[in-house]
N, C-alpha and C positions, 0 to 999 in steps of 0.2 A: 424363506426365513426360518431359522431354527427356533424350536420352542425354548424359551428362556430357562425353564427348569431342567433341560436336557444337559446343560453345561455343568461341569464339576464344581463343587465349592473348594476354594483354595484359601490359604493364608497369603494375603498379598505381600509383595516385597516393595520397597521404596521406588523401584524403577518400573513397576507394572503400570499400566495405563487403564484409565477409567473413562467411559464415554460420559460427556456432559453436553448440555444444550445451553448455548449462549443466546439468551432471550433478547439481547439488544441487537441481534443480527437477523436480517431478513435473508431469505433464500435457502442457504445451507448453514443452519445454526449448530450443526453437530460438530463437536470438538472433542479432543482427548486431553487429559491432564494426567500427570504422574502422581502416584500416591504421595510421593515426597512433596510435590508442589501443593497438593491439597492440605497436607499437614502443616506446611509453612503458612499457608493462607488462613487456615481455620484456627491455628494454635500458635500464633507468632510469638508470644511472650510467655509461654508455658514454662514454669520452673522445672529444672531437671533434678532428680534425686535417684539415688542407687536403688532404693527400695522403700517399702512403706515405713520402716523404722526411721530411716533417714529423713523422709518427708516430714513425719510427725516431730522429730527432733529439730528440724529447721523451722518449726512453727506453723505447719499446715494443721488445719483442724479437720475432723471427720467430714467427709463429703467434698473436700476441695480436690481439684484435679491437678496432677502433675505428670511429668513424662519420665520414663526410663528408656534405655536403649539396650540392645542385645542382639545376639545372633538368633536366627530362627531356623527350624528345619521344616521342610515342606515335603509331604509325601515320602518320608523317611530318607530324603536326600539332604545333605548338609547345604545350607544356604548361606553364603558369606555376606549377603547384603545386610546392612545394619538398618533397623527400622525403629521408630519411636513407638512406645506403647503409651497410651493415655490411661492413667489409673486414678482412682479416687482413693483418698486416705481413709482408712477404716480403723 
């Protein structure tokens, strides 16, 4: 088994998979989930705003969380997957 810190750090895309453990299952509880499905599960009703200025104009107060979306680059290669960012109003 590889040493966990030997893997490179990346910026995940919405289609990347994450290992999870299903504690309700006996036997083989190891599963995978996409980053996108985790975002949907963890932040189902998060308001979307273009940026911090728009979030504040919409009535969010400092410290409240909102989402933005955008294109990401990973390791200097253009990545066309869109992914949600969760930010706090400042």
